[in-house]
N, C-alpha and C positions, 0 to 999 in steps of 0.2 A: 838043850842049849843051857849053858851055865848062866847064873845070874849076872856074872860080869859081862858076858857077851851080849846078853839081852839089854843091859843098860847102855852098852856102846851103840847098839843098833837103834835104840830109841833116840839117842842123842843125834845120830846121823840123820834120821828122818826129820827131826825138828830143824836142823840146820838147812837141809835141802828145801823144806817148805818156806823157810824165811828168805832164802836166796831167790826162790821162784817168785815170791810176792814182790820183792824189790825189783826184779827184772821187768815184770809186766807193768808195774807201776811206772817205771822209767819210760817204757815204750809208750804208754798212754799219754804221759806228759809231753813226750817229744812230738807226738802226732797232733797234739792240740794246737790250734792256731789262735794267736792272740787277736782280740777284737780290734778292728781298725778304728783309730780315733782321729785319723787324718781327714780333714774336710776338703773335698774337691774344690779347687779354685775356678772362677769363671775365666775362660780363655779370652785373650784379647783379639779383637777383630777390627778390620777397617771397613767402614760403611760409606756409602754415598747416597744422595737422593737423585732420582732420575732427572735428566735434562729435558725440558720441554722445548721443542723446536718445530717449525714448519718444515715438513718433509715431503719430498716427491719420490715415489718409488720408480726405479729405472730397471728395465728388463734388459738382460744381456743376451746377445746372439753372436755366434761365430760366423765368419764370412771370408770371402776371398776378394782381393782387389782385381778389378777388370778395367781395361782401357776403354774409354768411350768410343775411340776410333782405332781399329786395327786394320791396316791396309797391307795387302800383298802386292808388292811391286812386280808387275809383269810387263813384258814388251808387247806393244801393239803392232809392231812391224818386225819382220825377220831380217837378219843380217849378222855380221860378225861384230862382237863386242869390242869396241875400240878403246874406251876409257872408263875407269871407275873413279868418280870424283869425290867420294866421301870417305871419312874415317869411320871404320866399323865401330859401332857402339856409341857413336857421338850423338849429340842433340842437333837436330836440324830444324829448319823453318819451312813452312809451306812454300812450294815453288823452287826449292833448292834443286840444282841439277845433280842427279845421282849417277847416271850411266849415259854413255854415248855409243850408239851403234854407228858403224861406218856409213856416213851419209852420202857417199859419192854416187851409188846407184840411184838414189832417190833424187839427187840434184839433177842427174841426167834426165830422169823422167819429167821433172818440172820444166826443164828447158824444152823437151819435146812437146809437152802440153802447151807451153807458151807459144811455140811456133804454130801449133794447130789452131790455137785461138786466134792468132794473127791472121792465118789463112781464112778461117771461117768468118772472121769479122770483115775482111776484105770482100769475100763473096757475098755476105749479107748486105753490105753497103752498096755493092754493084747492083744486085737484084732489086734493092729498094729504090735506087735511082731509075732503073729501067721501068719499074712499075709506075713511078711518078710521071715519066715521060709518056708512056702509053695511055695513062689515064687521061691526059689532055687530048690525045688523038681519038681515044674512045668517045670522049665527049663531043667531038666534031664529026663522029661517024667515019673516021678515016681507017679504023681497024675494026675487026669483028669482035664480038663479045667473047668468042672462044679464045682468041689470041690474048685478049685482056685477062681472062680467067687463068690462062696458062702462066702468064707473067706474074700474076698475084700469088699463085701456088708456089712458084719458084722462089719468090721473095720470102714467103712464110717458111718454106723448107730451109732456106739459108739462115734465117733467124733462129730456127730450132737447132740447126747444127751448131751455130755459135753458142747457144745456151749450153748444149751438151759439152762442147769443148771447154767452156768456162768452168763447168762443174767438174770435169776431169782435172782441170788445172788446180782447182781448189783442193781436190782429193790428193793430188800429187804433192801439193804444198803441205797438207796435213801429215802425210806419210813422212815427208822430210822433217817436219817438226817433231814427229813421234820418235825420230832417231835420238833425240835428246830426252831422256826419261827423267821426270821431275817428281818430287814428293808432293802429293796432294794435301798433306796435313803436316802440322808441326808436331814434333815429338822426338823419340829416340829411335835411331835406325839400327837394325840388326847387322849381321855380317853379310858380305857379298856371297851369294850362292854360286855365282858363275864368275870365272876370272877372264881377263882380257884375252882376246883371240878366239874365244869359243863362238860357235854358231848359235845364235839366239832364234828361237821360234816364236813368232809373234802372232797375235790374233788367233783365230781358229778356236778349237775346243780345248786344247791343252797348251796355252802359251807358257813359255819358260818362266819359272819363278826366279826372280833376281835377288830380292831381299824383302824384309817386312819393316813396317814403321808403325809404332804405337804412340798415340797421344797420351800425355801424362798429366796435364793440368786443364780442367779438373780430372779427378779419377773417381771411378765407381767402386762401390763395395756391394756385392751380391750377398744377401742373407736369406735364410729360410726361417720363417716365423711359424711356430706350431699353431695348430688349430685353436687350442684353448686361448692362447694369447690374442689371436685375431678376433675371436668372438668377444673377448673381454674388451678389446679396444673399441669394437663397434657398439657394444652396449654402453660404454662410457660416452661415446659420441652421441648416441641417442639421448642420453641423460644430460647432455650439455656439459660434461665434465672434462672432455678431452677431444681434440680435433682428430678426425680420422685422416690417415694419409691419402685416402681416396678422394677426399673433399678439400684438403688444405695441406699446408706445409707443416710437417712434424719434424722437430729438431732431432738430430742424432749426433752422437759423439763416438769417437773411435780411438783405439790405441793399437799399436803394432806389438809384435812379440817382445821387443826389448823396452817397451814403454809402460808407463803406469799413469793413472789419473785421467785417461781419455783426453789427451790434449787437442785432438783434431775435431773441429766443430763443423757440422754439415747439416744435411736435411734429407728426409726420405722424399724422392721425387717420383717413385713408381711402385705400384703394388699390382701383382699379376691378377688376372680375372678368374683364374682356376686354381683350386687346391689340388695338389698332387695326392691322389688316393693311396699311392704306394708308400709314401713317407708321412702323410698327414701334415704336410707343411705347405705354405704358400710363399712364392718367391717375391722378394722385395729388393729395391735398389736404393742405396744411399749415395749422395754426391758430396765429395769433400774437395776443397781447394788443395792444390799441391804445387805451390809456387817454387819451392826449393827442390822439387823432383825427388824428395826422399822416398816416396812411395812408388812402387812399381807393380805392374800387373802380375798376379800370381801370389803376392804376399798374403799370409794369414793375418787376420785382424779380428779384434773383438769390437763389437758395436753395441751401444746401449741407446735405448729410446725411452721416453717417459711412459711408465706403465700405469700411472694414476694421476689424478689431480692433486694439488697441494692439500695437505692435511696436517693437523697438529699431532705430533707423535712424541712418545716417551722414549728416551735414549738411555741405555745403561751400557757400561763397558762390556764388550763381547766376552771377556774372560770371566765375568761374573755369572755367566749362564753355563749351566752344566746339563748333561744329558742323562736321563734315567729311562733306559729301555725305549728310546725313541721319543720320550717326552722331555721337553725343555723345562728347566726349573731354576729358581733362584732361592737364596736364603734371605728372608726378610726379618729384620729385628723389630719386635713389637715395642710399644711404650714401656712395658715392664722389663725390657732388655732380655727377653727370651727370643731365641731364634726359631723360625718356623719355615718349613718347606712350602714353596709356593709354585704351582704349575703356571707357566706363562706360554702365550702364543707369540712367537717371534716373527719379525718382519725382516726387511733388508738391512744390510750392513752399511754404515756410514763412518768412514775414518776411524775404525776401531770401536765404534759404538753400534749396538744392535737396537733396532726399533722393537719395542714391546707393544704388541697389538692389544692383548688382553691379559688380565691376571695381576696387574700392578697399578697402583695409584701414584700420582705425582709426588705426594708428601711422604711416601714410605721410604724406609732406609733399607738398602740392599747391601749385603756383604760382598766385598770384592777381594779381601785378603783374610787368611786365617780360617778358611772353610774346612780344612782338614780336621780341625778339633771341634767342629760344630755338630751337635746332635739336635734332632727335632725336639723342641721344647726346652732345651738347655739354656741356662742363663749365661750371657756373654757380656764382655766389657767392650762396648763399641767405641770406636774413635772415628768421628766424622771428618771427611776431607772433601774438597770440591771434586765433582765428577771428572772435570777436565784433567785434574792432577793425576787421576788413576790411569790415564792412558798417556804415556810420555810422548811429547811432541805433537799432540793432536789439537787441531782447531775444529770447532764444531760449527763454524759459521756457514760452511758449505752444506746445503741441505740436500745434496744429491745422495741418494741411497740406491744400492744395487740389490736387486731381488736375489735372495739366496736360493741355493739348491735345496731339495727336500732333505730333512735331517735323516741320518742313518741310524737305525736301531742298534742297540748293544745288548743282545740277548743274555750275555754272560753277566751283566751287571744287575744285582738285585734291586728291586723296586724300593726307592726311598720312602714312598708312601706306606709301604708295608713294614718299615723299620720300627722296632719298639722304641717308645719314647725314652726308655732308659738305656737303649743300646746306641752304638755308634753308627752313624749313617755311612753308606758306602762312599768310597772315594769318587768324586764327580768325574765323569768322562766328558770331554769336550765334544759337543755335537758337531757333526759334519754339516756345515751350513754353507 
């Protein structure tokens, strides 16, 4: 290689090395991340302090409405149906005439029995007079004792025949009365199962069904109470904290499918004496007034009864409670404005507020808004509002609380208790209560 070519080659290598150094130096600088100088600000949250109120737990049961009196209207005598007197589906009073069976055959029987009674009465009066006459002769010895006894037996027989005829007359009059079929109860009548002109079979083993009548005021609601609830009620009764329905009147409240707030007030009047082993429940019956006839037999209803004595409870908005794999929890703000995860035991629901049984104190602050930005131990900027303001349109004066269903677990949700204090807590999942 000539000196000139060698010089050119060395110059080329130097230039290539310089370009390589500049390239890798630029890549290194481009990959480097600048140190963050931004300071994370405290998230704003809304907090409340729990409401302290006297609370009564109420247990809910489902049931069906039942008429206290359900009557099948059947004929007592046979004959042709002459008249239907009622409007189908209308309300009727006890004693209202519903059907008339042709009464003419029974009127004839009554007249026949009246004639027989008259004949029997005449015969009885005659024999009685004859006995009175022979009694005087027998006293004077004018007739034999045998003749006197024969006249006495004839008078007794005539009197017995008269009684039999009078009984047959009463039965004939009853049969005539039974041709007019009346309702024994007040309530609502069904449709006519038989139309005019048809032959009605009365009495016997299978009398003709003409219609049905159900009473409506008051009305019953049959419910099935589970074994655990019944045992709890009896335990409370022994402790003097609650009256048992078997020994006193227990109030009950009811709502229909289109209602809310349990507007119907009544009481439990019957508890069965046997628990059904196949269902683990015991049958009970509640009574409710029904003056406007809104409720009808067969309707579905929800009934609630007191499940505890009155006690002082802590109430927080139900939306402040979240679920962590089946465990209810709230975020509590400490005096140093740090948020902390707190497990709680929840109770019944009251107008948008949930009773907290354990895990919370009355003076503590609970986060109701802004929980998405909260981490365990993170500093927050709390803003205190009245608890009632956090649930729109809610009054907490009513201390009726409804016992919740068991909370459902959420296996897919990671445990908040296991979250790192420097990491973000999982999004809270509302408990199924």
